[in-house]
C-alpha positions in Angstrom: 17.5 43.7 -130.1 19.2 45.8 -127.6 19.6 44.8 -124.1 17.6 47.7 -122.9 14.7 46.8 -125.1 14.9 43.2 -124.0 14.9 44.4 -120.5 11.8 46.5 -121.2 10.1 43.6 -122.9 10.9 41.2 -120.0 9.8 43.7 -117.3 6.3 42.3 -117.0 7.5 38.8 -116.9 10.0 39.5 -114.1 7.3 41.3 -112.2 5.0 38.3 -112.7 7.8 36.0 -111.6 8.5 38.2 -108.6 4.9 38.4 -107.7 4.6 34.6 -108.1 7.7 34.1 -106.0 6.4 36.6 -103.4 3.0 34.9 -103.4 4.7 31.5 -102.8 6.8 33.1 -100.1 3.8 34.8 -98.5 1.9 31.5 -98.8 4.7 29.7 -97.1 4.9 32.4 -94.4 1.1 32.3 -94.0 1.2 28.5 -93.6 4.0 28.8 -91.0 2.1 31.5 -89.2 -1.1 29.5 -89.2 0.8 26.5 -87.9 2.5 28.5 -85.2 -0.8 30.1 -84.1 -2.4 26.6 -83.8 0.4 25.3 -81.7 0.3 28.4 -79.5 -3.5 28.1 -79.2 -3.1 24.5 -78.2 -0.5 25.4 -75.6 -2.7 28.1 -74.3 -5.6 25.7 -74.0 -3.5 23.2 -72.2 -2.2 25.8 -69.8 -5.7 27.1 -69.3 -6.8 23.5 -68.4 -3.9 23.1 -66.0 -4.8 26.4 -64.3 -8.4 25.3 -64.0 -7.2 22.0 -62.4 -4.9 23.9 -60.1 -7.7 26.3 -59.2 -10.0 23.4 -58.4 -7.2 21.8 -56.3 -6.6 25.0 -54.5 -10.3 25.4 -53.9 -10.6 21.9 -52.5 -7.6 22.6 -50.3 -9.1 25.8 -49.1 -12.3 23.9 -48.3 -10.4 21.2 -46.5 -8.3 23.8 -44.7 -11.4 25.6 -43.6 -13.1 22.4 -42.5 -9.9 21.4 -40.6 -9.7 24.9 -39.1 -13.3 24.6 -38.0 -12.7 21.2 -36.5 -9.6 22.5 -34.7 -11.6 25.4 -33.4 -14.3 23.1 -32.2 -11.8 20.7 -30.7 -9.9 23.5 -29.1 -13.0 25.2 -27.6 -15.0 22.2 -26.7 -12.2 19.8 -25.7 -12.8 17.9 -22.5 -9.7 19.5 -21.1 -8.9 23.2 -20.7 -6.1 24.8 -22.8 -4.4 27.9 -21.4 -1.5 29.9 -22.8 0.4 32.1 -20.4 3.1 34.7 -20.9 6.2 34.8 -18.7 4.3 37.1 -16.2 1.6 34.5 -15.7 -1.0 36.4 -17.6 -3.6 34.5 -19.7 -3.0 35.0 -23.5 -5.4 32.4 -24.8 -7.9 30.1 -23.2 -10.5 27.7 -24.7 -14.1 27.5 -23.6 -13.6 24.5 -21.4 -10.7 26.3 -19.6 -12.9 29.4 -19.1 -15.7 27.2 -17.7 -13.2 25.6 -15.3 -12.2 29.0 -14.1 -15.8 30.1 -13.9 -15.5 33.2 -16.0 -16.0 34.5 -19.6 -13.2 34.1 -22.0 -13.0 37.8 -22.7 -12.8 38.6 -19.0 -9.9 36.2 -18.6 -7.7 37.8 -21.3 -4.5 39.2 -19.7 -5.7 38.2 -16.2 -3.4 36.4 -13.9 -4.0 32.7 -13.7 -2.9 32.7 -10.1 -6.0 34.6 -9.1 -8.0 31.4 -9.7 -5.7 29.2 -7.6 -6.9 28.3 -4.1 -5.0 30.1 -1.4 -3.7 26.8 0.1 -2.1 25.9 -3.2 -0.7 29.4 -4.1 2.9 28.5 -3.1 2.7 25.2 -5.0 1.5 27.0 -8.1 4.3 29.6 -7.9 7.0 27.0 -7.6 5.5 24.9 -10.5 5.2 28.0 -12.7 8.8 29.1 -12.2 10.0 25.5 -12.7 8.0 25.1 -15.9 9.3 28.4 -17.4 12.8 27.2 -16.9 12.5 23.6 -18.1 12.0 22.0 -21.5 10.5 18.9 -19.9 6.8 18.3 -19.7 5.9 18.9 -16.0 2.7 18.3 -14.1 1.1 18.9 -10.7 -2.2 18.9 -9.0 -3.9 22.1 -7.8 -7.2 23.2 -6.4 -9.0 26.1 -8.2 -11.4 28.5 -6.5 -14.1 29.9 -8.8 -15.9 33.2 -8.3 -18.9 31.3 -6.6 -16.3 29.9 -4.1 -16.8 26.4 -5.5 -13.6 24.3 -5.7 -12.3 22.3 -8.6 -9.4 19.9 -8.4 -7.3 19.9 -11.6 -4.2 18.3 -12.9 -1.9 20.7 -14.8 0.4 19.5 -17.6 2.7 22.2 -18.9 5.0 22.7 -21.9 7.4 25.6 -22.4 7.0 27.3 -25.8 10.2 29.2 -26.9 9.5 32.4 -28.8 12.2 33.7 -31.1 13.4 37.2 -29.9 10.9 37.2 -27.1 10.2 35.7 -23.7 8.9 32.1 -23.7 5.2 31.2 -23.2 3.7 28.4 -21.2 1.0 26.1 -22.6 -1.1 24.5 -19.8 -3.5 21.6 -20.1 -6.1 21.5 -17.3 -7.8 18.2 -16.5 -10.7 18.0 -14.1 -9.8 15.4 -11.4 -12.5 16.3 -8.9 -14.4 13.1 -9.3 -11.2 11.1 -9.1 -10.4 12.9 -5.9 -13.8 12.3 -4.5 -13.5 8.6 -5.4 -10.1 8.4 -3.8 -11.5 10.1 -0.7 -14.4 7.7 -0.6 -12.0 4.7 -1.0 -9.8 6.1 1.8 -12.9 6.5 4.0 -14.0 3.0 3.1 -10.6 1.6 3.9 -10.5 3.4 7.2 -14.0 2.2 8.0 -13.1 -1.4 7.1 -9.9 -1.2 9.0 -11.8 0.1 12.1 -14.3 -2.8 11.7 -11.5 -5.3 11.4 -9.8 -3.8 14.4 -13.0 -3.9 16.3 -13.8 -7.4 15.2 -10.2 -8.5 16.1 -10.5 -6.8 19.5 -13.8 -8.6 20.1 -12.3 -12.0 19.0 -9.4 -11.4 21.3 -11.7 -10.4 24.1 -13.6 -13.7 23.6 -10.4 -15.6 23.4 -9.2 -14.0 26.6 -12.5 -14.9 28.2 -12.0 -18.5 27.0 -8.4 -18.5 28.4 -9.7 -17.3 31.7 -12.4 -19.8 31.7 -9.9 -22.5 30.9 -7.8 -21.4 33.8 -10.8 -21.5 36.1 -11.6 -25.0 34.9 -8.0 -26.0 35.4 -8.1 -24.6 38.9 -11.3 -26.3 39.7 -10.1 -29.6 38.3 -6.8 -29.3 40.2 -8.8 -28.5 43.4 -11.0 -31.5 42.9 -8.0 -33.8 42.3 -6.3 -32.4 45.4 -9.3 -32.5 47.7 -10.9 -35.7 46.5 -8.7 -38.1 44.5 -5.5 -37.4 46.3 -7.1 -37.8 49.7 -8.9 -40.9 48.7 -5.6 -42.4 47.5 -3.9 -41.4 50.7 -6.7 -43.2 52.7 -6.4 -46.3 50.5 -2.6 -46.4 51.1 -3.2 -46.1 54.8 -5.8 -48.8 54.8 -3.5 -51.1 52.8 -0.7 -50.7 55.2 -3.1 -51.5 58.1 -4.2 -54.8 56.6 -3.7 -57.7 59.1 -2.4 -61.2 58.7 -4.0 -63.4 56.0 -3.1 -61.0 53.2 -0.4 -61.7 50.7 2.3 -59.2 51.8 3.8 -59.0 48.3 0.4 -58.2 46.8 -0.4 -55.6 49.4 3.0 -54.1 48.9 2.4 -54.0 45.1 -1.0 -52.4 45.5 0.4 -49.9 47.9 3.1 -49.0 45.4 0.6 -48.6 42.6 -1.5 -46.4 44.9 1.6 -44.3 45.7 2.3 -43.9 42.0 -1.3 -42.9 41.4 -1.1 -40.4 44.2 2.1 -39.0 42.8 0.5 -38.8 39.3 -2.5 -37.0 40.8 -0.1 -34.5 42.5 1.8 -33.9 39.2 -1.4 -33.4 37.3 -2.6 -31.0 39.9 0.7 -29.1 39.7 0.5 -28.9 35.9 -3.2 -27.9 35.9 -3.0 -25.2 38.5 -0.3 -25.4 41.3 -1.9 -24.7 44.7 1.1 -22.6 45.7 0.2 -20.1 43.0 -3.1 -19.4 44.7 -1.9 -19.7 48.3 1.5 -17.9 48.3 1.2 -15.8 45.2 2.8 -15.5 41.7 6.4 -14.6 42.8 6.6 -17.6 45.2 5.2 -19.9 42.6 7.9 -18.8 40.1 10.6 -19.5 42.7 9.1 -22.9 43.5 8.9 -23.7 39.8 12.7 -23.0 39.5 13.4 -25.4 42.3 11.0 -28.0 40.7 12.8 -27.6 37.3 16.2 -28.4 38.9 14.7 -31.4 40.9 12.9 -32.9 37.9 15.0 -31.9 34.9 18.4 -31.2 36.4 18.4 -27.6 35.1 19.4 -24.7 37.3 17.2 -21.6 36.9 18.4 -18.1 37.9 15.3 -16.1 38.9 14.9 -12.3 39.1 11.5 -11.0 40.2 10.3 -7.4 40.6 6.5 -7.4 40.3 4.0 -4.6 40.3 1.9 -3.9 43.4 -1.3 -4.5 41.5 -2.2 -8.2 41.0 -2.7 -9.3 37.4 -5.6 -11.6 38.5 -5.6 -15.3 39.1 -6.2 -16.4 35.6 -3.6 -14.1 34.0 -1.0 -15.1 36.6 -1.8 -18.8 36.0 -1.4 -18.3 32.3 2.0 -16.7 32.7 3.0 -19.4 35.1 2.2 -22.2 32.7 3.9 -20.2 29.8 7.1 -19.8 31.8 6.9 -23.5 32.8 6.6 -24.6 29.1 9.5 -22.4 28.1 11.7 -23.8 30.8 10.8 -27.4 29.8 11.7 -26.5 26.2 15.1 -25.4 27.5 15.6 -28.6 29.4 14.6 -30.8 26.5 16.2 -28.9 23.5 18.8 -26.3 24.5 21.5 -28.7 25.6 22.4 -26.7 28.7 22.2 -27.1 32.5 21.0 -23.7 33.3 18.5 -21.0 32.3 17.3 -17.6 33.5 13.8 -16.4 34.3 13.1 -12.8 34.9 9.7 -11.2 35.7 9.9 -7.4 36.0 7.4 -4.6 35.8 8.6 -1.6 33.8 6.7 1.4 32.6 3.3 -0.1 33.1 4.1 -3.5 31.5 5.0 -6.8 32.9 8.0 -8.5 31.1 8.6 -12.2 31.6 11.8 -13.4 29.9 13.2 -16.9 29.6 16.7 -17.2 28.1 19.5 -19.7 27.7 22.9 -20.0 26.0 22.1 -23.3 24.3 22.1 -24.5 20.8 19.5 -22.1 19.6 17.4 -22.4 16.5 16.2 -20.4 13.5 12.8 -18.9 14.3 11.9 -19.0 10.5 12.2 -22.8 10.6 9.4 -22.8 13.2 7.1 -20.6 11.2 7.6 -17.3 13.1 6.2 -14.5 11.0 3.7 -17.1 9.7 1.4 -17.5 12.7 -0.5 -20.5 11.3 2.8 -22.5 11.0 4.4 -22.1 14.4 5.3 -25.1 16.5 2.5 -26.1 18.7 4.1 -25.3 22.1 5.3 -21.8 21.2 2.1 -21.2 19.2 -0.1 -21.9 22.1 1.9 -19.5 24.3 1.7 -16.9 21.6 -2.0 -17.2 21.2 -2.6 -17.0 24.9 -0.4 -13.9 25.3 -1.7 -12.0 22.3 -5.4 -12.8 23.2 -4.7 -11.3 26.6 -3.5 -8.1 25.0 0.2 -8.9 25.2 3.1 -9.6 22.9 5.7 -12.3 22.3 9.2 -12.0 20.8 11.6 -14.8 20.0 15.3 -14.0 19.6 17.4 -17.0 18.6 19.8 -18.3 16.0 21.7 -21.6 15.7 24.6 -21.7 18.2 23.6 -18.4 19.9 21.0 -19.4 22.5 17.4 -18.4 22.8 15.5 -15.6 24.5 11.7 -15.6 24.6 10.1 -12.4 25.9 6.5 -12.2 27.0 4.9 -8.8 27.9 1.5 -7.7 29.2 0.1 -4.4 30.2 -0.1 -4.3 34.0 -3.6 -2.8 33.6 -4.9 -6.0 31.9 -6.5 -7.2 35.1 -8.3 -3.9 35.7 -9.5 -3.8 32.1 -10.8 -7.3 32.4 -12.3 -6.9 35.8 -9.2 -7.9 37.8 -10.1 -5.8 40.8 -13.3 -7.7 41.5 -12.5 -10.5 44.0 -15.6 -12.4 43.1 -15.2 -12.2 39.3 -14.1 -15.9 39.0 -16.5 -17.4 41.4 
C-alpha cells in the first residue's frame, strides 16, 4: 500500500490523536487557569479584608482625631487661662473665649485689634518693653500687668510669653494670661494686716515703754524720798547719838563708849553712802552738771580713778527723775571702769547736740567683746549694762557699746532733750 493511501487511511486517526492531545492540553490549561483564578480570588479576598481593616482603623482614627480636636477646642476655649497669639505688630491673631472674657470683648471684635488697647495706662510702658523683649528672645518671659476693660473695671494678670518663629515670615508671640486679681487682693489684705499689726505692736510697745518710764520715774521719786528720810531722820539721829556718847560722864567704860561711838560713826557713814547712792542731795540742790563734777571727784577719792569731765548741757531741764536716772547710769559705768578696765582714768562727757543729750563714758582699758555679754540679745545682757539699757530705752533713748578686747570701751547714752516736756517735765509739781 502506498504511502499516500496509508496517509489517507491514517488521517482520521491522527486527527483523533490530535484532538485527544488538544483536549488533554486544553484540560491542562483549563485546570491551570482554574487554579490561577482561585489563587487570584483568594488574594483579592485577603486584600479586600485588609482594606476593610484599614478602613475601620482609619475610621477609628478619624473619630479619635475628631474627639481629640473637640477636646482641644474645648480646652482652648474654656481653659482657666487666656490664650492670645499676636503678630509682630502687636495685633491679636487668635484668642480663646477665656482671653476674650478677660479683655471684656467678643472674640470677633478682638481680631486684628491691638492688645495694648486693653492695657491700663499706668502699665503701658511696661507692656511695650515686655513685648519688644519677648519678640527678640527665645526664652519664656513673664510679667504682671493691669488690664482695663471697656466697663473700666481692672483685672490684674500675669503674662507668660513664648516666641513662635515662622519660616519666611515675621515671628508671632503666644501669650498666656493668668488672672491674679484675687492673689493681688490677698497680698494687699496681708500687707494691710501686717501694717495694722505692726502699728498695734508699735503702739503697745510705746505704751509699755511709757509705763516703764513712769515706773522708772516712780522709782526715782521713791529713791529721792528714801534718801531724804535717811538724811533728815536717821543721819541726824546718829549724829545726836554720837554727840550724846561723847558727852557721857565718868562711870562709863571709855573703851565701850569709844567702840559704840565708832560703830555709830560707821553707821552714819553708811547712811550717807546709801543716801548718795539712792539720790545724791547735790543733784537736787546744785543741779545735774554740778552733780556730775562732784561724782568725778568722788570716783577719784573712793576708787582712785581720775575722771576727765566735759559738760555742755541744754538750757531746758530734763526733769529730776530723768537727770537722776542719767546720774546713776553714769555712776554705774564709771564703777565698771574702776573695777574691770584696769586703768586709772576715764572720761565722761555730757553734751546737747541737735536736740539730743549725749552722755558718753569711755576708757582705754582692756575692753571686752560685747557679744560675750549678750549685746544684740537683750535678754542675755549682763545685769548692770542691761539695767542701764532698759532704763534708757524705756525713757525714749538709745544705748550703744563700742568695745573689743585690748581696745578700750565706749558706752554712749542718748535721750531727746524734749523727753521732759513730753513726759510733763515743765510742771514743777509733777513729782509731788
